[in-house]
N, C-alpha and C positions, 0 to 999 in steps of 0.2 A: 500250150499243149500240155494236157495231161496223161501220163502212162501209169497205166495200171497193171499190175502182175498180179494174179490171183491164182494161188496153188489150191487143188482140189481139197476140201476139208475131210472128204472119205480118206483120202491118204495121210495127211499130218494130223488126225486124231488117232490112226492107228498106233497100238502101243509100240511097234519098232521105231516109229516116225515122230516120236514126240519132240525129239531132239534134233530133227531136219529143219532146215530153214532155208528158204527160197531167195537165193543170193545174185542180185544183178551184177555180172561181171564184167562186161563191157558195153556201152552204148555210144555210137557213131552215128550223129544224123546228118543228112545231106538236104541242102535247102536249093529247091530249084528257080531260077528265074526264067527259064529256057524251055518250052516243051520238048525240042529234041534233045535236048541234054537228059531230060528226064527219061526219055523215050531209049535212049544210051545205056544210060545206068540200069535201066529197070532189064534191059536186055543181059549186060554184064550180069546182074543178079541171077536172072534167070538161067544164064550156062554156069552160074558158080564161079564166077572168074573177078567179084568185086571185093571179096573176103577171104582172107585164110585164117584159119583154126588153127593154134598151136596148143597141145596138151602141156602144158608147165608141169604138171607133177611128174613128168618123164623125167625132166631134167633135174627137178628140186623137189623131192618128196614132202618139203615143207613150205611149199610156196605158197602165198597168200590168196591165190586164184588159181583154180583149177585148168580153164580154157582163156586163152586171149584172141581176141579178136583184132585184126589187122587189117586196114584197107591195101589193096593189091596195087601196083604200080599204074595197072590199066584204069583202076577208078580213079586214082588221083590226077591222071593225065587229064581225065575229063570233070573231077571233082576235086580240086586240091585243097588242103588243109589253110591254105593261106593266101593271101592273095598273090596272083601268078600273073607276069606280063602275058597279055593277049590271050589269056584264058579267060573267058566269061560265062556267064548263065549257070553257075554251079558252086557252092561251096560245100565244104564238110566240116565236121566240126565234131571233136571227140568230147563227148558230156561226162562218161564214166572210163576209166580207167584201171583195170584190175582193183575194181571196187573202189577206187577212189574217185570222189568225186571232185568237177574242175569248180574250184570255190574261186579260184583267181579273178574268172570272168562272170562270176557271179549268174551264170546261164542257166543253172539246175539247182532245184531244192528237194531234197525228200520230203514228202508227205507225212511219213510214218516217223515216229519217234524211235529213239534207242529204246533197247529192250526195257529198261526200266524207268522210262520216261512217261509221264503224265501227258496223255493225247493234248491236253490245253496248252502245253509248251509246243508241240509240233504244230498244231495251229496257230499260235504267235510266231513261230519261226517262219510259216508259209506268209502270215500278214506282213511282216518284215521284210522279206524277200520281195514281194508284189509291190511293197511302198517303195523299197530300193528302186525296182527297176520301173513302176509305172508315176512315179513323181511322189514327192513328200506330201502325201495328202491322208487325211483320216480314210477317205472313201477307197484308196488303193491298199491300205492296210487293214480295212474289212472286207475288202473283196478278196484279197488272199485268206484270210481266217477263215470267212464263211465256205469259201469253197473247198478248203481242207476240211472243214468241219463236215458238209455235204458229202466229200466222197470217202470220210471213213464211216461215216452211218450209212451209206447207201451201199458201199462194197465191203464194209466190216474190215477196214484195213488194220494191219497191225505188223510189227515187225519179225514176225515169224515166217507167215507164208501167204500173205496178202499186203505186198506194198505199190506205194504208188511215188513218181516223180513229176514235179512242177518244171519243165523245160521252156526257156524263152527264145523264139525264133523273131526275135526284135532285130536281126541284123539288117532286114530291107524287106520290102514287100514281097514274100515269098509266094509264088503260084502254087506250090505242090512242095510236100516233105515226105521223106523216108526216115527210118531210124535201123541201123543195123544193131541189134542187140543180141548180145549172148547171154544167158543166165543159167544158173545151176541149182539143185537142190542138193 
């Protein structure tokens, strides 16, 4: 799955906003194997009972992240973060936590490079990521490389205000997925 975050150039090109950056603070993905579970979680989200948001700057003005997104106990009862006895039909996974990507599971990769990085290296990284996930073939590597290149060209991605992520949903045959995403400008 490719997730893109596009800031409005009309805002980011203004003089006062030249130093602004669109930063993804948290991503939690939900993977459904059961439509009843999906309906339950959608209702929790609609009622505002699936996630809590905490202002991190209130406790620490030097915090790396501004807002923290956490799943509620009600959400985790329906869709746990880890395998739980007698709980089936839904899994939750934290992809980004306080701007840090989960690199251990290799489930996510940024499409954009770092601010000083050449886009070619971002494409190469995407190619190596897909090769690692899909099999050690040149086809898998080229697939990730070309997808990254197409997304960059089509959506004018950059590390300033247009960012993208590749997220692997290869945990199991997923019927539907949702992402809880928190980002800031």
